PLY file of the C-alpha trace (Angstrom):
ply
format ascii 1.0
element vertex 403
property float x
property float y
property float z
element edge 402
property int vertex1
property int vertex2
end_header
-0.17 -0.14 -0.30
0.94 3.34 -0.47
1.85 5.84 2.16
-0.08 8.92 2.71
2.34 11.96 4.04
-0.14 13.81 6.81
0.24 17.61 5.20
-0.08 20.16 8.10
-3.57 21.67 6.40
-5.00 18.24 6.23
-4.15 17.35 9.79
-5.60 20.72 11.26
-8.84 20.36 9.19
-9.09 17.26 10.95
-8.37 18.12 14.38
-10.50 21.13 14.23
-13.61 18.68 13.16
-13.33 16.37 15.65
-13.07 19.52 18.64
-16.22 21.20 16.87
-18.13 18.04 17.01
-17.45 17.26 20.29
-18.34 21.37 22.09
-21.90 21.13 22.39
-22.15 24.37 25.01
-19.28 25.92 22.68
-21.23 24.94 19.72
-24.64 26.35 20.08
-23.80 30.08 21.42
-22.41 32.73 19.64
-18.94 32.23 18.42
-16.77 35.62 17.75
-13.84 35.22 15.41
-12.26 38.47 14.75
-9.55 38.54 12.05
-7.89 41.74 13.46
-6.16 39.46 15.62
-4.04 38.24 12.86
-3.36 40.92 10.68
0.45 41.58 11.22
1.41 45.39 12.61
-2.63 46.20 13.08
-3.32 43.63 15.69
-6.26 44.70 18.17
-4.62 43.06 21.32
-6.21 40.50 23.51
-10.18 42.24 23.59
-13.29 42.61 21.76
-15.85 45.10 22.21
-19.64 43.83 21.84
-21.89 46.75 21.49
-25.12 45.78 23.31
-28.53 47.24 21.94
-29.63 50.69 22.55
-32.60 51.06 24.96
-35.15 54.25 24.97
-37.86 55.31 26.87
-41.48 56.49 25.10
-42.81 59.83 24.97
-46.35 60.01 25.73
-47.95 63.10 24.32
-47.18 65.84 21.59
-44.16 67.33 23.49
-41.12 66.64 22.19
-39.05 65.43 24.53
-35.53 64.30 23.10
-33.24 61.80 24.95
-29.81 61.21 24.71
-28.19 57.93 23.44
-25.75 56.24 25.76
-24.00 53.06 23.99
-22.90 50.35 25.75
-20.62 47.36 25.55
-19.01 44.51 27.07
-15.55 43.37 26.95
-14.80 39.74 25.68
-11.08 39.42 26.49
-9.49 36.71 24.42
-6.64 35.75 26.90
-6.71 31.88 27.42
-4.39 29.42 25.48
-4.89 25.78 26.27
-3.58 22.61 24.05
-2.28 19.10 23.57
1.36 17.72 22.64
2.09 14.99 20.89
5.33 13.05 19.47
4.84 11.89 16.11
7.03 8.75 15.68
8.85 8.23 11.77
5.25 5.60 11.36
2.97 7.91 12.58
4.53 10.41 9.98
3.02 8.03 7.39
-0.01 6.97 8.70
-3.28 7.60 6.29
-5.29 10.51 8.11
-8.29 8.10 8.94
-6.19 5.64 11.14
-4.00 9.32 12.50
-7.50 11.03 13.34
-8.63 7.67 15.61
-4.94 7.05 17.23
-3.93 10.68 18.01
-6.28 13.24 17.01
-9.39 12.07 18.46
-8.09 11.57 22.25
-6.03 15.01 22.12
-9.08 16.91 21.32
-11.06 15.21 23.48
-9.57 16.19 26.53
-8.53 19.59 24.44
-12.56 20.21 23.95
-13.78 19.11 27.54
-11.28 21.52 29.13
-11.81 24.54 26.79
-16.15 23.85 27.17
-15.64 23.50 31.19
-13.83 27.03 31.36
-16.91 28.08 29.06
-19.54 26.91 31.37
-18.51 28.97 34.22
-20.90 31.46 32.48
-23.34 30.22 34.22
-22.30 32.32 37.26
-23.16 35.37 35.30
-26.72 34.37 34.84
-29.21 36.06 36.92
-32.57 33.88 36.18
-33.10 30.73 37.83
-35.92 27.57 37.82
-34.89 25.87 40.99
-36.27 23.23 43.35
-33.06 22.17 44.66
-33.19 18.41 45.67
-36.06 18.09 43.61
-36.11 15.85 40.35
-36.58 17.88 36.82
-39.94 18.23 35.26
-41.54 18.96 32.11
-43.27 21.92 33.96
-40.17 23.09 34.71
-38.08 22.26 31.49
-41.71 25.19 29.89
-41.24 27.35 32.51
-37.69 27.93 31.52
-38.88 28.52 27.66
-41.44 30.96 29.18
-38.55 32.90 30.87
-36.94 33.01 27.53
-39.95 34.36 25.82
-41.08 37.14 28.85
-37.28 38.19 28.25
-37.59 38.86 24.82
-35.28 36.28 22.95
-35.81 35.60 20.15
-37.47 32.26 19.11
-34.83 30.07 16.98
-30.95 29.70 18.08
-32.77 28.43 21.73
-31.22 25.70 23.13
-31.66 23.38 26.36
-28.28 22.21 28.44
-28.73 19.25 30.83
-27.34 16.95 33.44
-27.28 13.44 32.50
-29.62 13.40 35.13
-31.27 16.07 34.37
-31.98 14.45 31.25
-32.75 11.18 32.20
-35.96 13.08 34.30
-36.93 14.41 31.33
-36.69 11.96 28.90
-39.06 10.09 31.76
-41.14 13.01 32.13
-42.11 13.17 28.11
-42.09 9.46 27.82
-45.58 9.60 27.33
-45.85 12.51 24.73
-46.32 12.01 20.79
-43.09 11.87 19.04
-42.77 11.91 15.46
-40.58 8.94 14.62
-39.32 10.32 11.21
-38.12 13.89 12.85
-36.26 11.15 15.89
-34.94 9.47 13.33
-33.13 11.93 11.67
-32.31 14.05 14.73
-31.38 11.98 17.37
-27.35 11.50 17.62
-24.95 11.56 20.70
-26.30 13.26 23.63
-29.10 15.38 21.87
-32.86 15.01 21.91
-34.87 15.42 18.83
-34.50 19.29 17.51
-37.62 21.67 17.72
-38.67 19.50 21.18
-40.53 22.15 23.85
-39.56 25.20 22.07
-36.00 24.17 21.81
-33.86 23.62 18.47
-31.56 21.93 20.43
-31.44 20.15 23.46
-28.22 18.26 24.75
-26.95 16.36 28.16
-23.41 17.46 29.20
-21.17 15.67 31.80
-19.23 18.98 32.26
-22.26 21.40 33.90
-21.14 22.69 37.35
-22.49 21.76 40.27
-22.89 25.02 42.04
-22.28 25.18 45.72
-24.32 27.98 47.67
-23.26 30.40 50.68
-24.35 29.27 54.01
-26.89 32.46 54.24
-30.28 30.74 54.96
-32.58 32.49 52.81
-34.72 33.97 55.50
-33.37 37.72 54.88
-31.01 37.64 57.87
-29.20 40.17 55.28
-31.06 43.81 55.23
-30.57 46.45 52.53
-29.24 50.30 53.54
-31.34 51.74 50.29
-27.87 53.02 48.87
-27.14 51.63 45.56
-24.00 52.51 43.38
-23.73 50.74 40.36
-23.68 46.97 40.97
-23.28 47.34 44.72
-25.83 47.68 46.92
-24.96 48.75 50.57
-26.14 46.30 53.34
-26.21 46.63 56.91
-23.78 44.13 59.20
-26.33 42.39 60.36
-26.63 39.22 58.20
-25.65 35.27 59.64
-24.63 33.53 56.69
-22.55 33.90 53.61
-23.55 34.39 49.83
-21.04 32.28 47.33
-20.48 33.97 43.62
-23.12 32.06 41.88
-25.50 31.98 44.70
-29.15 33.82 42.70
-30.71 36.83 45.48
-34.30 38.80 45.80
-34.64 41.57 47.28
-38.48 42.38 49.00
-40.69 44.47 46.97
-38.44 44.57 44.45
-40.20 43.13 40.98
-38.95 42.96 37.49
-40.21 44.61 34.51
-41.32 44.91 31.01
-38.28 45.07 29.04
-39.98 47.81 26.67
-42.78 48.90 28.57
-41.27 48.66 32.23
-44.46 47.46 33.81
-44.08 45.89 36.47
-44.16 41.91 36.14
-44.94 40.97 40.02
-42.41 38.48 39.86
-39.19 39.27 41.85
-36.19 40.23 40.03
-33.67 37.91 40.13
-29.73 38.89 40.67
-26.67 36.47 40.67
-24.11 37.40 43.10
-20.87 38.32 41.60
-18.49 38.81 44.44
-17.96 36.97 47.15
-20.37 38.05 50.23
-19.52 37.17 53.99
-21.57 37.43 57.13
-20.62 40.90 57.95
-20.10 42.42 54.79
-21.68 45.90 54.31
-21.90 45.93 49.94
-23.03 43.16 48.27
-21.87 43.12 44.16
-24.87 41.79 42.23
-25.75 41.27 38.06
-27.52 43.33 36.69
-27.22 46.21 38.29
-30.57 47.43 39.74
-31.98 50.25 37.74
-34.81 51.87 38.42
-36.21 54.76 36.59
-34.93 55.55 32.74
-34.42 53.66 29.43
-32.37 51.16 31.09
-35.21 50.48 33.77
-34.86 46.76 35.31
-37.04 46.92 38.41
-39.95 48.68 39.55
-39.04 50.02 42.46
-35.51 51.70 44.15
-34.32 49.26 46.49
-35.51 50.87 49.95
-33.84 51.03 53.20
-34.45 47.36 55.45
-36.07 45.76 52.23
-34.99 42.20 52.90
-31.71 40.45 50.75
-33.23 36.51 49.94
-31.19 33.62 48.63
-33.45 32.29 46.20
-32.55 28.06 46.51
-31.93 26.21 49.90
-31.74 22.22 49.43
-34.69 21.15 51.19
-32.53 18.19 52.05
-29.94 20.26 53.63
-29.83 21.54 57.70
-30.83 25.36 57.48
-27.08 27.65 57.49
-25.49 25.02 55.67
-24.05 25.03 51.83
-26.16 23.21 49.37
-24.83 21.83 46.12
-27.39 21.52 43.26
-26.94 20.63 39.36
-27.00 23.67 36.80
-28.42 22.88 33.42
-28.92 26.47 31.58
-31.80 27.23 28.78
-30.53 29.88 26.52
-30.23 31.74 23.44
-27.31 31.83 21.42
-26.65 35.47 21.84
-26.81 34.99 25.68
-22.92 34.28 25.54
-19.94 34.77 23.17
-17.08 32.70 22.84
-13.76 34.02 20.47
-10.80 32.41 19.14
-7.83 34.42 17.58
-5.34 33.58 14.94
-1.73 32.25 16.87
1.34 33.38 14.75
2.82 30.89 12.67
6.68 31.08 13.28
8.91 30.17 11.00
11.60 26.94 10.72
9.75 24.41 12.13
9.07 21.30 9.89
5.38 22.17 9.37
3.28 24.32 10.94
-0.78 25.13 9.82
-3.39 27.59 10.97
-7.52 26.90 10.45
-10.63 28.85 10.94
-13.90 26.04 11.44
-17.30 27.97 12.78
-15.38 30.80 14.34
-12.95 28.25 16.16
-8.93 28.69 14.90
-6.51 26.48 15.84
-2.77 25.93 15.20
-0.88 22.82 14.79
3.20 22.96 15.28
5.59 20.11 14.74
9.12 20.25 15.03
12.05 17.76 14.97
13.89 16.93 17.85
17.33 15.51 17.18
17.99 14.61 20.47
14.99 11.70 20.82
14.05 11.29 17.32
10.87 12.33 17.40
9.26 14.80 15.89
7.11 16.65 18.91
3.71 18.13 17.64
1.70 20.94 19.62
-1.91 22.05 18.97
-3.03 25.29 20.35
-6.50 27.20 20.57
-5.88 30.95 21.91
-9.80 31.65 23.30
-11.65 33.78 25.85
-15.88 33.96 26.54
-17.79 36.30 28.22
-21.32 36.56 28.76
-22.65 39.46 26.52
-26.43 39.11 26.94
-27.11 37.35 30.42
-30.49 38.08 30.42
-30.92 35.64 27.26
-30.30 32.58 29.79
-31.85 31.21 32.57
-30.58 28.27 34.63
-32.27 25.27 35.88
-31.52 24.39 39.65
-32.42 20.70 40.78
-31.94 17.32 42.13
0 1
1 2
2 3
3 4
4 5
5 6
6 7
7 8
8 9
9 10
10 11
11 12
12 13
13 14
14 15
15 16
16 17
17 18
18 19
19 20
20 21
21 22
22 23
23 24
24 25
25 26
26 27
27 28
28 29
29 30
30 31
31 32
32 33
33 34
34 35
35 36
36 37
37 38
38 39
39 40
40 41
41 42
42 43
43 44
44 45
45 46
46 47
47 48
48 49
49 50
50 51
51 52
52 53
53 54
54 55
55 56
56 57
57 58
58 59
59 60
60 61
61 62
62 63
63 64
64 65
65 66
66 67
67 68
68 69
69 70
70 71
71 72
72 73
73 74
74 75
75 76
76 77
77 78
78 79
79 80
80 81
81 82
82 83
83 84
84 85
85 86
86 87
87 88
88 89
89 90
90 91
91 92
92 93
93 94
94 95
95 96
96 97
97 98
98 99
99 100
100 101
101 102
102 103
103 104
104 105
105 106
106 107
107 108
108 109
109 110
110 111
111 112
112 113
113 114
114 115
115 116
116 117
117 118
118 119
119 120
120 121
121 122
122 123
123 124
124 125
125 126
126 127
127 128
128 129
129 130
130 131
131 132
132 133
133 134
134 135
135 136
136 137
137 138
138 139
139 140
140 141
141 142
142 143
143 144
144 145
145 146
146 147
147 148
148 149
149 150
150 151
151 152
152 153
153 154
154 155
155 156
156 157
157 158
158 159
159 160
160 161
161 162
162 163
163 164
164 165
165 166
166 167
167 168
168 169
169 170
170 171
171 172
172 173
173 174
174 175
175 176
176 177
177 178
178 179
179 180
180 181
181 182
182 183
183 184
184 185
185 186
186 187
187 188
188 189
189 190
190 191
191 192
192 193
193 194
194 195
195 196
196 197
197 198
198 199
199 200
200 201
201 202
202 203
203 204
204 205
205 206
206 207
207 208
208 209
209 210
210 211
211 212
212 213
213 214
214 215
215 216
216 217
217 218
218 219
219 220
220 221
221 222
222 223
223 224
224 225
225 226
226 227
227 228
228 229
229 230
230 231
231 232
232 233
233 234
234 235
235 236
236 237
237 238
238 239
239 240
240 241
241 242
242 243
243 244
244 245
245 246
246 247
247 248
248 249
249 250
250 251
251 252
252 253
253 254
254 255
255 256
256 257
257 258
258 259
259 260
260 261
261 262
262 263
263 264
264 265
265 266
266 267
267 268
268 269
269 270
270 271
271 272
272 273
273 274
274 275
275 276
276 277
277 278
278 279
279 280
280 281
281 282
282 283
283 284
284 285
285 286
286 287
287 288
288 289
289 290
290 291
291 292
292 293
293 294
294 295
295 296
296 297
297 298
298 299
299 300
300 301
301 302
302 303
303 304
304 305
305 306
306 307
307 308
308 309
309 310
310 311
311 312
312 313
313 314
314 315
315 316
316 317
317 318
318 319
319 320
320 321
321 322
322 323
323 324
324 325
325 326
326 327
327 328
328 329
329 330
330 331
331 332
332 333
333 334
334 335
335 336
336 337
337 338
338 339
339 340
340 341
341 342
342 343
343 344
344 345
345 346
346 347
347 348
348 349
349 350
350 351
351 352
352 353
353 354
354 355
355 356
356 357
357 358
358 359
359 360
360 361
361 362
362 363
363 364
364 365
365 366
366 367
367 368
368 369
369 370
370 371
371 372
372 373
373 374
374 375
375 376
376 377
377 378
378 379
379 380
380 381
381 382
382 383
383 384
384 385
385 386
386 387
387 388
388 389
389 390
390 391
391 392
392 393
393 394
394 395
395 396
396 397
397 398
398 399
399 400
400 401
401 402
């Protein structure tokens, strides 16, 4: 049989194909690729600004009430480099691509993909919306409520994804087993870790072993901490009378403070949820949350200003855990594609190596470099991805807290 020499471009394309098909979270969010990172002499650094939609208030009556346009943005930093390093032997240099893919690339890409996916899933800590019943099984009603929440927050109906832990998926399959399923659609759409598309309002439904376990602070959820009525950006000033802690990623509500409709600003009658973005001790006097509470104007998101002595309540408290103890629970997520962004940038292609190639597939840029090690008579090879991620519109995502 005639041997086929593995070319750098063929190896890189195959590695990207394997990596791409194993990322079902990163693969369903906004993947930003900015070619300006690759332009010699005109690089933009490691930060990419993503502009957010402008918001305005509505006038009533004929009198002109002009308002300023204040554009806002979030910064997506592309600064994490991860890779896998392997050695080619002389024999492996002449393997055909299928054999090389199975023996070398597939296991290397699997571990790289898992680490990238796990990093990106840490963005759950930026999501303030959660439907939870900690310690309970996942039900069909919970899933439908997630989709309702996305609609209430004006998420577009396309590109919605439901990503569940293996236990949450098992619960959901059991809960929906008696429903009608279109067999022709099932035959076409079932694949590894995925349910039929366009089910329950979601275009994609996946299970993922990398979804995080969230550990809450020790606050018992009964409103030990009180607001002082002073808010500065994302910081809420509190008293020091609390008895428990709040961890990054905990969800809290504030008594009498409801959410509003994103456009009409009408009170929804539902308590506004905030996510804690900095660890909060039992005697702390500043609680940092997201989104920033805004009581008036175009960016209003709460029904009334936070008042003095309003209670801060942790949303979830494990029913089987003693009051005051931290609770662990699985986090699933329902989200629109534009809730999160994942960006990669081109790494430089050095001269003087045995081979080097760089390819971009669906917004993921990968570089492969191989050189010769004269001391070991081997061909060491490195596969690298330079990436970053950011929750750019976290209001278009909802967490599911169960089990």
